[in-house]
KOLPATI-859441 format. One record per residue (C-alpha): x, y, z; residue number from 1. Coordinates in Angstrom, 1 decimal. Layout:
KOLPATI-859441
<atom east="X" north="Y" up="Z" resi="NUM"/>
...
//
This chain:
KOLPATI-859441
<atom east="23.8" north="60.8" up="-39.6" resi="1"/>
<atom east="22.1" north="64.2" up="-39.0" resi="2"/>
<atom east="19.1" north="63.1" up="-41.1" resi="3"/>
<atom east="18.6" north="59.9" up="-39.1" resi="4"/>
<atom east="18.8" north="61.7" up="-35.8" resi="5"/>
<atom east="16.1" north="64.1" up="-36.9" resi="6"/>
<atom east="13.9" north="61.2" up="-38.0" resi="7"/>
<atom east="14.2" north="59.8" up="-34.5" resi="8"/>
<atom east="13.4" north="63.1" up="-32.9" resi="9"/>
<atom east="10.4" north="63.6" up="-35.2" resi="10"/>
<atom east="9.1" north="60.1" up="-34.4" resi="11"/>
<atom east="9.3" north="60.8" up="-30.6" resi="12"/>
<atom east="7.5" north="64.1" up="-31.0" resi="13"/>
<atom east="4.7" north="62.5" up="-33.0" resi="14"/>
<atom east="4.3" north="60.0" up="-30.2" resi="15"/>
<atom east="4.5" north="62.6" up="-27.4" resi="16"/>
<atom east="2.0" north="65.0" up="-29.1" resi="17"/>
<atom east="-0.4" north="62.2" up="-30.1" resi="18"/>
<atom east="-0.8" north="63.6" up="-33.6" resi="19"/>
<atom east="-2.6" north="61.6" up="-36.3" resi="20"/>
<atom east="-4.1" north="62.1" up="-39.7" resi="21"/>
<atom east="-3.1" north="64.5" up="-42.6" resi="22"/>
<atom east="-3.6" north="67.7" up="-40.6" resi="23"/>
<atom east="-1.5" north="66.3" up="-37.8" resi="24"/>
<atom east="1.2" north="65.3" up="-40.1" resi="25"/>
<atom east="1.4" north="68.8" up="-41.5" resi="26"/>
<atom east="1.6" north="70.2" up="-37.9" resi="27"/>
<atom east="4.3" north="67.7" up="-37.1" resi="28"/>
<atom east="6.3" north="68.8" up="-40.1" resi="29"/>
<atom east="6.0" north="72.4" up="-39.1" resi="30"/>
<atom east="7.1" north="71.5" up="-35.6" resi="31"/>
<atom east="10.1" north="69.7" up="-36.9" resi="32"/>
<atom east="11.0" north="72.6" up="-39.2" resi="33"/>
<atom east="10.6" north="75.0" up="-36.2" resi="34"/>
<atom east="12.9" north="72.9" up="-34.1" resi="35"/>
<atom east="15.5" north="73.0" up="-36.9" resi="36"/>
<atom east="15.2" north="76.8" up="-37.1" resi="37"/>
<atom east="15.5" north="77.1" up="-33.3" resi="38"/>
<atom east="18.7" north="74.9" up="-33.3" resi="39"/>
<atom east="20.1" north="77.2" up="-36.0" resi="40"/>
<atom east="19.4" north="80.3" up="-33.7" resi="41"/>
<atom east="16.7" north="81.6" up="-36.2" resi="42"/>
<atom east="14.3" north="82.3" up="-33.3" resi="43"/>
<atom east="12.2" north="84.9" up="-35.2" resi="44"/>
<atom east="11.5" north="82.4" up="-37.9" resi="45"/>
<atom east="10.9" north="79.5" up="-35.6" resi="46"/>
<atom east="8.4" north="81.4" up="-33.3" resi="47"/>
<atom east="5.4" north="81.6" up="-35.7" resi="48"/>
<atom east="5.8" north="77.9" up="-36.6" resi="49"/>
<atom east="5.8" north="76.9" up="-32.9" resi="50"/>
<atom east="2.7" north="79.1" up="-32.3" resi="51"/>
<atom east="0.9" north="77.3" up="-35.2" resi="52"/>
<atom east="1.9" north="73.9" up="-33.7" resi="53"/>
<atom east="0.7" north="74.8" up="-30.3" resi="54"/>
<atom east="-2.6" north="76.2" up="-31.6" resi="55"/>
<atom east="-3.2" north="73.0" up="-33.5" resi="56"/>
<atom east="-2.2" north="70.6" up="-30.7" resi="57"/>
<atom east="-2.3" north="72.4" up="-27.4" resi="58"/>
<atom east="0.8" north="70.5" up="-26.5" resi="59"/>
<atom east="3.1" north="71.8" up="-23.7" resi="60"/>
<atom east="6.0" north="70.6" up="-25.9" resi="61"/>
<atom east="5.2" north="73.3" up="-28.4" resi="62"/>
<atom east="4.5" north="75.9" up="-25.8" resi="63"/>
<atom east="7.9" north="75.5" up="-24.1" resi="64"/>
<atom east="9.6" north="76.3" up="-27.4" resi="65"/>
<atom east="7.5" north="79.5" up="-27.7" resi="66"/>
<atom east="8.8" north="80.6" up="-24.3" resi="67"/>
<atom east="12.3" north="79.8" up="-25.3" resi="68"/>
<atom east="12.1" north="81.7" up="-28.6" resi="69"/>
<atom east="10.7" north="84.8" up="-26.8" resi="70"/>
<atom east="13.5" north="84.5" up="-24.2" resi="71"/>
<atom east="16.2" north="84.4" up="-26.9" resi="72"/>
<atom east="14.6" north="87.3" up="-28.7" resi="73"/>
<atom east="14.9" north="89.4" up="-25.5" resi="74"/>
<atom east="11.1" north="89.5" up="-24.8" resi="75"/>
<atom east="11.7" north="88.2" up="-21.3" resi="76"/>
<atom east="8.3" north="89.2" up="-19.7" resi="77"/>
<atom east="6.4" north="87.4" up="-22.5" resi="78"/>
<atom east="8.8" north="84.4" up="-22.2" resi="79"/>
<atom east="8.1" north="84.3" up="-18.4" resi="80"/>
<atom east="4.3" north="84.3" up="-19.0" resi="81"/>
<atom east="4.6" north="81.5" up="-21.6" resi="82"/>
<atom east="6.9" north="79.4" up="-19.5" resi="83"/>
<atom east="4.6" north="79.8" up="-16.5" resi="84"/>
<atom east="1.7" north="78.6" up="-18.7" resi="85"/>
<atom east="3.8" north="75.7" up="-19.9" resi="86"/>
<atom east="4.4" north="74.6" up="-16.3" resi="87"/>
<atom east="0.7" north="74.7" up="-15.6" resi="88"/>
<atom east="-0.2" north="72.8" up="-18.8" resi="89"/>
<atom east="2.5" north="70.2" up="-18.4" resi="90"/>
<atom east="1.7" north="69.6" up="-14.7" resi="91"/>
<atom east="-2.0" north="69.0" up="-15.5" resi="92"/>
<atom east="-1.2" north="66.7" up="-18.4" resi="93"/>
<atom east="1.5" north="64.8" up="-16.5" resi="94"/>
<atom east="-1.1" north="63.6" up="-14.0" resi="95"/>
<atom east="-2.5" north="61.2" up="-16.6" resi="96"/>
<atom east="0.3" north="61.2" up="-19.2" resi="97"/>
<atom east="3.8" north="60.6" up="-17.8" resi="98"/>
<atom east="5.4" north="61.6" up="-21.1" resi="99"/>
<atom east="4.9" north="65.2" up="-20.1" resi="100"/>
<atom east="6.8" north="64.9" up="-16.8" resi="101"/>
<atom east="10.2" north="65.9" up="-18.5" resi="102"/>
<atom east="8.5" north="68.9" up="-20.1" resi="103"/>
<atom east="7.0" north="70.0" up="-16.7" resi="104"/>
<atom east="10.4" north="69.7" up="-15.0" resi="105"/>
<atom east="12.3" north="71.5" up="-17.7" resi="106"/>
<atom east="9.8" north="74.3" up="-17.8" resi="107"/>
<atom east="9.9" north="74.7" up="-14.0" resi="108"/>
<atom east="13.7" north="74.9" up="-14.0" resi="109"/>
<atom east="13.7" north="77.5" up="-16.8" resi="110"/>
<atom east="10.9" north="79.5" up="-15.1" resi="111"/>
<atom east="13.0" north="79.8" up="-11.9" resi="112"/>
<atom east="15.8" north="81.3" up="-14.0" resi="113"/>
<atom east="13.5" north="83.8" up="-15.6" resi="114"/>
<atom east="12.0" north="84.8" up="-12.2" resi="115"/>
<atom east="15.1" north="86.8" up="-11.4" resi="116"/>
<atom east="15.0" north="88.7" up="-14.7" resi="117"/>
<atom east="11.6" north="90.2" up="-14.5" resi="118"/>
<atom east="9.6" north="92.4" up="-12.1" resi="119"/>
<atom east="5.9" north="91.9" up="-11.4" resi="120"/>
<atom east="3.2" north="94.6" up="-11.3" resi="121"/>
<atom east="-0.3" north="94.3" up="-9.9" resi="122"/>
<atom east="-2.7" north="96.9" up="-11.4" resi="123"/>
<atom east="-6.0" north="97.3" up="-9.4" resi="124"/>
<atom east="-8.8" north="99.6" up="-10.5" resi="125"/>
<atom east="-11.7" north="100.5" up="-8.2" resi="126"/>
<atom east="-15.0" north="99.5" up="-10.0" resi="127"/>
<atom east="-13.8" north="99.8" up="-13.6" resi="128"/>
<atom east="-16.6" north="100.5" up="-16.0" resi="129"/>
<atom east="-17.1" north="98.3" up="-19.1" resi="130"/>
<atom east="-14.7" north="99.0" up="-22.0" resi="131"/>
<atom east="-11.9" north="100.1" up="-19.6" resi="132"/>
<atom east="-8.6" north="99.8" up="-21.5" resi="133"/>
<atom east="-5.3" north="99.3" up="-19.7" resi="134"/>
<atom east="-1.8" north="99.4" up="-21.2" resi="135"/>
<atom east="1.5" north="98.6" up="-19.5" resi="136"/>
<atom east="4.4" north="100.0" up="-21.4" resi="137"/>
<atom east="2.3" north="100.4" up="-24.5" resi="138"/>
<atom east="1.0" north="96.8" up="-24.4" resi="139"/>
<atom east="-2.7" north="96.0" up="-23.8" resi="140"/>
<atom east="-3.6" north="94.3" up="-20.5" resi="141"/>
<atom east="-6.5" north="91.9" up="-20.6" resi="142"/>
<atom east="-9.3" north="92.7" up="-18.2" resi="143"/>
<atom east="-9.0" north="89.3" up="-16.6" resi="144"/>
<atom east="-5.4" north="90.1" up="-15.5" resi="145"/>
<atom east="-6.4" north="93.1" up="-13.4" resi="146"/>
<atom east="-5.5" north="92.5" up="-9.8" resi="147"/>
<atom east="-3.0" north="89.7" up="-10.6" resi="148"/>
<atom east="0.8" north="89.9" up="-11.0" resi="149"/>
<atom east="2.0" north="90.7" up="-14.5" resi="150"/>
<atom east="5.6" north="90.2" up="-15.6" resi="151"/>
<atom east="7.3" north="93.4" up="-16.8" resi="152"/>
<atom east="10.8" north="94.5" up="-17.7" resi="153"/>
<atom east="12.6" north="95.8" up="-14.5" resi="154"/>
<atom east="12.8" north="99.6" up="-14.2" resi="155"/>
<atom east="10.3" north="102.4" up="-14.9" resi="156"/>
<atom east="6.9" north="101.0" up="-15.9" resi="157"/>
<atom east="4.2" north="103.3" up="-17.5" resi="158"/>
<atom east="0.6" north="102.4" up="-16.8" resi="159"/>
<atom east="-2.1" north="104.0" up="-19.0" resi="160"/>
<atom east="-5.9" north="103.6" up="-18.2" resi="161"/>
<atom east="-8.7" north="104.9" up="-20.4" resi="162"/>
<atom east="-12.5" north="104.5" up="-19.9" resi="163"/>
<atom east="-15.5" north="106.1" up="-21.6" resi="164"/>
<atom east="-16.5" north="109.2" up="-19.7" resi="165"/>
<atom east="-13.5" north="109.0" up="-17.4" resi="166"/>
<atom east="-10.3" north="111.0" up="-17.2" resi="167"/>
<atom east="-7.3" north="109.2" up="-18.6" resi="168"/>
<atom east="-4.8" north="108.1" up="-15.9" resi="169"/>
<atom east="-1.1" north="107.8" up="-16.6" resi="170"/>
<atom east="1.2" north="106.6" up="-13.8" resi="171"/>
<atom east="4.9" north="105.7" up="-13.7" resi="172"/>
<atom east="6.1" north="103.2" up="-11.2" resi="173"/>
<atom east="9.5" north="101.6" up="-10.6" resi="174"/>
<atom east="9.5" north="97.8" up="-10.5" resi="175"/>
<atom east="12.8" north="96.2" up="-9.5" resi="176"/>
<atom east="13.9" north="92.8" up="-10.9" resi="177"/>
<atom east="12.7" north="89.8" up="-8.8" resi="178"/>
<atom east="10.2" north="92.0" up="-6.9" resi="179"/>
<atom east="6.4" north="92.7" up="-7.0" resi="180"/>
<atom east="4.8" north="96.2" up="-6.9" resi="181"/>
<atom east="1.1" north="97.1" up="-6.7" resi="182"/>
<atom east="-0.7" north="100.1" up="-8.2" resi="183"/>
<atom east="-4.2" north="101.0" up="-7.0" resi="184"/>
<atom east="-6.2" north="103.4" up="-9.2" resi="185"/>
<atom east="-9.6" north="105.2" up="-8.9" resi="186"/>
<atom east="-11.2" north="106.5" up="-12.1" resi="187"/>
<atom east="-12.8" north="110.0" up="-12.0" resi="188"/>
<atom east="-15.4" north="111.6" up="-14.3" resi="189"/>
<atom east="-14.2" north="113.8" up="-17.1" resi="190"/>
<atom east="-15.5" north="116.8" up="-15.2" resi="191"/>
<atom east="-13.1" north="116.0" up="-12.4" resi="192"/>
<atom east="-15.6" north="114.6" up="-9.9" resi="193"/>
<atom east="-14.8" north="111.2" up="-8.3" resi="194"/>
<atom east="-16.7" north="108.3" up="-9.8" resi="195"/>
<atom east="-20.1" north="107.7" up="-8.1" resi="196"/>
<atom east="-20.0" north="105.1" up="-5.4" resi="197"/>
<atom east="-22.5" north="102.4" up="-6.5" resi="198"/>
<atom east="-23.3" north="101.6" up="-2.8" resi="199"/>
<atom east="-26.8" north="102.9" up="-2.0" resi="200"/>
<atom east="-27.1" north="105.6" up="0.6" resi="201"/>
<atom east="-28.2" north="103.8" up="3.8" resi="202"/>
<atom east="-30.2" north="106.9" up="4.9" resi="203"/>
<atom east="-32.4" north="106.8" up="1.8" resi="204"/>
<atom east="-31.4" north="110.3" up="0.7" resi="205"/>
<atom east="-29.5" north="111.1" up="-2.5" resi="206"/>
<atom east="-28.0" north="114.5" up="-1.5" resi="207"/>
<atom east="-24.3" north="114.8" up="-1.2" resi="208"/>
<atom east="-23.1" north="115.4" up="2.3" resi="209"/>
<atom east="-20.8" north="118.3" up="2.4" resi="210"/>
<atom east="-17.7" north="117.9" up="4.5" resi="211"/>
<atom east="-16.4" north="120.8" up="6.5" resi="212"/>
<atom east="-13.7" north="121.6" up="9.0" resi="213"/>
<atom east="-11.3" north="119.1" up="7.4" resi="214"/>
<atom east="-8.2" north="121.3" up="8.2" resi="215"/>
<atom east="-9.4" north="121.8" up="11.8" resi="216"/>
<atom east="-10.0" north="118.1" up="12.3" resi="217"/>
<atom east="-6.5" north="117.4" up="11.1" resi="218"/>
<atom east="-5.2" north="120.0" up="13.6" resi="219"/>
<atom east="-7.4" north="118.3" up="16.2" resi="220"/>
<atom east="-5.6" north="115.0" up="15.8" resi="221"/>
<atom east="-2.3" north="116.8" up="16.2" resi="222"/>
<atom east="-3.5" north="118.6" up="19.3" resi="223"/>
<atom east="-5.0" north="115.4" up="20.8" resi="224"/>
<atom east="-1.7" north="113.6" up="20.1" resi="225"/>
<atom east="0.2" north="116.3" up="22.0" resi="226"/>
<atom east="-2.2" north="115.9" up="24.8" resi="227"/>
<atom east="-1.7" north="112.2" up="25.0" resi="228"/>
<atom east="2.1" north="112.8" up="24.9" resi="229"/>
<atom east="1.7" north="115.1" up="27.9" resi="230"/>
<atom east="-0.3" north="112.5" up="29.8" resi="231"/>
<atom east="2.4" north="110.0" up="29.0" resi="232"/>
<atom east="5.1" north="112.3" up="30.5" resi="233"/>
<atom east="2.9" north="112.6" up="33.6" resi="234"/>
<atom east="2.7" north="108.8" up="33.9" resi="235"/>
<atom east="6.5" north="108.5" up="33.6" resi="236"/>
<atom east="7.4" north="111.3" up="36.0" resi="237"/>
<atom east="4.8" north="110.4" up="38.5" resi="238"/>
<atom east="6.1" north="106.8" up="38.6" resi="239"/>
<atom east="9.6" north="108.1" up="39.1" resi="240"/>
<atom east="8.5" north="110.4" up="41.9" resi="241"/>
<atom east="6.6" north="107.7" up="43.6" resi="242"/>
<atom east="9.5" north="105.3" up="43.4" resi="243"/>
<atom east="11.9" north="107.9" up="44.9" resi="244"/>
<atom east="9.4" north="108.6" up="47.7" resi="245"/>
<atom east="9.0" north="104.9" up="48.5" resi="246"/>
<atom east="12.8" north="104.5" up="48.7" resi="247"/>
<atom east="13.2" north="107.5" up="51.0" resi="248"/>
<atom east="10.3" north="106.5" up="53.2" resi="249"/>
<atom east="11.9" north="103.1" up="53.7" resi="250"/>
<atom east="15.4" north="104.6" up="54.3" resi="251"/>
<atom east="14.2" north="107.2" up="56.7" resi="252"/>
<atom east="11.9" north="104.8" up="58.6" resi="253"/>
<atom east="8.8" north="107.0" up="58.4" resi="254"/>
<atom east="10.5" north="109.9" up="60.2" resi="255"/>
<atom east="12.0" north="113.1" up="59.0" resi="256"/>
<atom east="14.9" north="112.4" up="56.6" resi="257"/>
<atom east="18.4" north="113.7" up="57.4" resi="258"/>
<atom east="19.9" north="116.7" up="55.6" resi="259"/>
<atom east="22.1" north="114.4" up="53.5" resi="260"/>
<atom east="19.0" north="113.3" up="51.6" resi="261"/>
<atom east="18.0" north="116.9" up="50.7" resi="262"/>
<atom east="19.1" north="116.5" up="47.1" resi="263"/>
<atom east="16.9" north="113.5" up="46.5" resi="264"/>
<atom east="14.0" north="115.3" up="48.2" resi="265"/>
<atom east="14.4" north="118.3" up="45.9" resi="266"/>
<atom east="14.6" north="116.0" up="42.9" resi="267"/>
<atom east="11.4" north="114.3" up="44.0" resi="268"/>
<atom east="9.6" north="117.6" up="44.3" resi="269"/>
<atom east="10.7" north="118.6" up="40.8" resi="270"/>
<atom east="9.4" north="115.3" up="39.4" resi="271"/>
<atom east="6.1" north="115.9" up="41.2" resi="272"/>
<atom east="5.8" north="119.4" up="39.7" resi="273"/>
<atom east="6.6" north="118.2" up="36.2" resi="274"/>
<atom east="4.1" north="115.4" up="36.6" resi="275"/>
<atom east="1.3" north="117.8" up="37.7" resi="276"/>
<atom east="2.0" north="120.3" up="34.9" resi="277"/>
<atom east="2.2" north="117.5" up="32.2" resi="278"/>
<atom east="-1.1" north="116.0" up="33.4" resi="279"/>
<atom east="-3.0" north="119.3" up="33.3" resi="280"/>
<atom east="-1.5" north="120.4" up="30.0" resi="281"/>
<atom east="-2.0" north="117.0" up="28.5" resi="282"/>
<atom east="-5.7" north="116.8" up="29.6" resi="283"/>
<atom east="-6.5" north="120.3" up="28.3" resi="284"/>
<atom east="-4.8" north="119.6" up="24.9" resi="285"/>
<atom east="-6.5" north="116.2" up="24.6" resi="286"/>
<atom east="-10.0" north="117.7" up="25.4" resi="287"/>
<atom east="-9.4" north="120.5" up="22.9" resi="288"/>
<atom east="-8.2" north="118.1" up="20.2" resi="289"/>
<atom east="-11.3" north="115.9" up="20.7" resi="290"/>
<atom east="-13.6" north="119.0" up="20.4" resi="291"/>
<atom east="-11.8" north="120.0" up="17.1" resi="292"/>
<atom east="-12.2" north="116.4" up="15.7" resi="293"/>
<atom east="-15.8" north="116.0" up="16.6" resi="294"/>
<atom east="-17.1" north="119.5" up="15.8" resi="295"/>
<atom east="-14.7" north="120.5" up="13.2" resi="296"/>
<atom east="-13.3" north="123.2" up="15.5" resi="297"/>
<atom east="-16.1" north="125.7" up="15.9" resi="298"/>
<atom east="-14.9" north="129.3" up="16.2" resi="299"/>
<atom east="-17.4" north="130.2" up="18.9" resi="300"/>
<atom east="-18.2" north="127.1" up="21.0" resi="301"/>
<atom east="-21.1" north="127.6" up="23.4" resi="302"/>
<atom east="-20.9" north="127.2" up="27.1" resi="303"/>
<atom east="-22.7" north="123.9" up="27.1" resi="304"/>
<atom east="-20.1" north="122.4" up="24.7" resi="305"/>
<atom east="-17.3" north="123.9" up="26.8" resi="306"/>
<atom east="-18.8" north="122.5" up="29.9" resi="307"/>
<atom east="-19.3" north="119.0" up="28.4" resi="308"/>
<atom east="-15.8" north="118.7" up="27.2" resi="309"/>
<atom east="-13.9" north="120.5" up="30.0" resi="310"/>
<atom east="-11.4" north="118.4" up="32.0" resi="311"/>
<atom east="-10.4" north="119.5" up="35.5" resi="312"/>
<atom east="-7.9" north="117.0" up="36.9" resi="313"/>
<atom east="-7.7" north="117.3" up="40.7" resi="314"/>
<atom east="-4.5" north="116.3" up="42.4" resi="315"/>
<atom east="-4.4" north="115.3" up="46.0" resi="316"/>
<atom east="-5.4" north="112.4" up="48.3" resi="317"/>
<atom east="-9.1" north="111.4" up="48.2" resi="318"/>
<atom east="-10.2" north="114.0" up="45.7" resi="319"/>
<atom east="-12.0" north="111.6" up="43.5" resi="320"/>
<atom east="-9.9" north="112.6" up="40.4" resi="321"/>
<atom east="-6.4" north="111.6" up="39.4" resi="322"/>
<atom east="-4.3" north="111.7" up="42.5" resi="323"/>
<atom east="-0.6" north="111.5" up="43.2" resi="324"/>
<atom east="0.3" north="109.9" up="46.5" resi="325"/>
<atom east="3.5" north="110.5" up="48.5" resi="326"/>
<atom east="5.2" north="113.6" up="49.8" resi="327"/>
<atom east="8.8" north="115.0" up="50.1" resi="328"/>
//
């Protein structure tokens, strides 16, 4: 009974794979032997036979068994990649050959189950030179797979990059199961200098432009940020003061307010004072921060620079600057 069943299976496989001739018969025999080994849970023995069958026929029916063997042998990332390739191959073949539709559907279902058992890592390298070698957990990564997701075992992943004349890069990144992580790398010369930017200098010169005042520029951003925060406090308190003034003006009918409103009057004056101080301090800090960012924070700025960047907010009606209306 078992022999007759296998003859039927073998006949169906021969039809599905469209094999013919002596070489095809030998391939079909290997495929049948591999299926028998797979059924007996001898995956390590079946795998090379399935690879031979796939190399000879290019059939998705052989490739799906390669993925299954790798899965059963615990090589889940490799199984994922093979199953993904099976889906692509079977989908393309099924458009003209309906016999590959079951293979396509089975591979898609098994791929979905593998999706949760692997992580994916995207390794991107800025302008990699020829002969750049990349390894992920000790396995070579083909150059064509740079910048695309690669299935990996979940957990810590070690990436090693080597290139002639460049410093070796080694990075460790955690990649959770079912998620994708990206790692962007820039190669540097062995002397420690960053790799030369291949983009030509738009000025026509070849000299390196020295950067100075980096620390002061960073401090400038901080100071300017504090200045903007002070101006923000001014805006808030000025709005509150104006709102209180409008309410009191309406309640008092444009005349002197009674003593019962003295508390609100005092609060309004306090808000006005806070607004004025916040505006002046914020403007001064913002101007100083801008100077530090633009000029790198010169230790002895000349009078012209000070004059050009000075801010003198003027408070009061009709002064032509920033004014705060209302009175208490």
